[in-house]
N, C-alpha and C positions, 0 to 999 in steps of 0.2 A: 649476505645478511637478509636479502629479500626472498631468496629461493626457499629458505627454511620455513617461512611462514605461509607460503602460497597454499599448500594443501590444507593446513588447519583453517586458514582464512576462508578458502573456498567452501570447506565443509560447514563452517559457521554461517556463511552467506546462504548456502543452499537450505540449511535447516530452518533458518529464520525467514527466508523469503518464500519458500515453497509451502510452508505450513499455513493452514487457514488463519486469516486475520481480516481486519476491516478492508484493506486494499484488495485482497484476493476474493472476498465475498462480493465486493462491488464489481470487480472485473468479470466474475462469472455471470452475475446478473446482467451486466452490460452486454457481454457476448451473447447471452440468451435473448435479450430484448432488442438489441440493435445490430447484431452481427459483428464479425471481427473487423471488417474494414471501417465501419463507423466508430468502432471502439479504439482505433489506433491512437487518436490524440489522448485518450484516457490512459492507455497502456504507456505511451511515451511520457506523459506527465508524471506517472508514478515512478517509472524507472529512472528518468533523468532527475526529477524533483528529489527523490530520496537519495540518490547518489550525490547530488549537490549538497544536501543536508549533511550527509556523512563527511564530505570534504570540509565543509565549514566547521563542523564539530571538531574534526581533526586539526583544524587550524586555530582552535582556541575557544570555540563557543561552549565547549563542555564545562570550562571553568565558570562561565556565567551562570549555567544551570545550577552548579554547586553553590555559588555565592548567593543566588536569589531563589530560595525554595518556593517563594510565592509565584514565581514564573511558571513553575511546574503545575501548581494548582490551577492557575489561570488557563494554561494549555489544556488541562484535563477537562475543565468546564466547557471550553470552546469545542473540544473534540466531541464530547458527549452530546452537546446540542446539535452539532453538525451531523453526527451519526444518526441521531433520532430523525432529523429532517430527511437524510438520505434513505433511511429505512422506510419512512412514510412514502417517499417517491417510488421506491422499489416495490413496495406492497401494492401500490395503486397503478403500476405500469400497465399499459394496454398491450394487447397482443401485437407482435411485431408488424403485422400487416395493417392493424387497426390503429396504430399509434397516432396521436395527434401530430400534425405536421411540425409543430414546434418542439415535440419531444425529442430529446437527444441525450447521448451519454455525456459524462463530464467532459469538459474541455481540457486541453493541455494545462492551462493555467490553474483551473480549479483543482485538478488532480495533483499538480505540483504543490500548490499552496496547502493542500490538506496535509502533506507530509510534515509541515512545520507545527501543526497542532495535534499530530498523532503521537501520543506519548509512547506507544509501542515502537514506532519508527525512530523516535528520538533516543529511546533507551537502547535500541539495536545499534544506532550510530555511536553512542557513547561507549557501549561495551566493545564494539569492534575496534574503535580507535584506541581504547585503553589497552586491550589485550593483544591486538595484532599489528599495531603500528610499531615498527622497529624503533627501539629507543635511540634518540638523537638523530632520527632520519628526517625531521623537519617536514617541509611541505611535500617532499617526495614520498615519504611514508604515508602521509595523509592521502595523497593522490592515489597511491597503490591500493589502499583500502577502499577508497571511493570507486576506483575503477573496477574492483572485484564486485562491488555492489551493483554497478551499472551493468556489467556483463551478465551476471547471474540473475539480477533483478529483471532485466529485459526478457530473459528466457522464462522466468517465472510468470511475469505479467502476461506475456503472449500465451503461455500454456493455460493459465486460468481463463483468459478471455476466449481462447479456442475451445476449452472445455465447455464453456457456456454455449457456444455455437452448436456443439454436438448434442447438448441437452435440448436445444431449440426444436429439433425435429419431433421430439417426444412431447413438446409443449403445444402441439397443434390443437389440442383440446383446451377450450377455455377453462375448464375445471382444473386441469393439470397445470396450466399456466398460472392460474391464481394460487394454487397450492405451492408451486415453485417460488413465486414472488414473495408470498407470505413467509415461506421457509427461509428464503434468503434474507428477508427483512428481520426475521427473528434471530437468525445467526449473527447478523450485524449488530443487533441490540445486545445479544449474548456476548459478543466480542468486547463490549464495554466492561464486562467483568474483568477482563485482562487489564484494561486501562486502570480500573480501580485498584488492582493488586500491585501495580507498578509503583 
């Protein structure tokens, strides 16, 4: 029962998790501005936070979203406000060596909490549990889908943060760093268009 869905589920996870979106843009900016080691809590918060959301959705939260359409609107407004704030922070980030001592990437809890107001992430969770959880599998099927997201999501998050560290060398020029940060901020704001379409 489970082996038949593994390849389609893994494909769905890879497509949805590796393609650009708010999480990946933030991870690339974090890797570029803070390095991979300092971005580990951010990486873990996204990977674990989103897979936990997928699990909870599979255990029945999806019905709540269907019964309370206003909840989706509220989440969208919160997500947009949060993304605008993050875009502002990214656009005004200092050079890695010049960063204010208090400047830091998102914490584990901040990154994990964002998953709950990220409509794209919630939609991915609902779609995955609806289409790939074997019928009648209960919590085991929900856990299988969440586990796939955890494994592939960790690979994706590390890849995007690492990609940011590779760009970091090119960002030694203040002008290039500013252009990169403003581009990342713009992409983050542009990703809100996806939220509005969901």
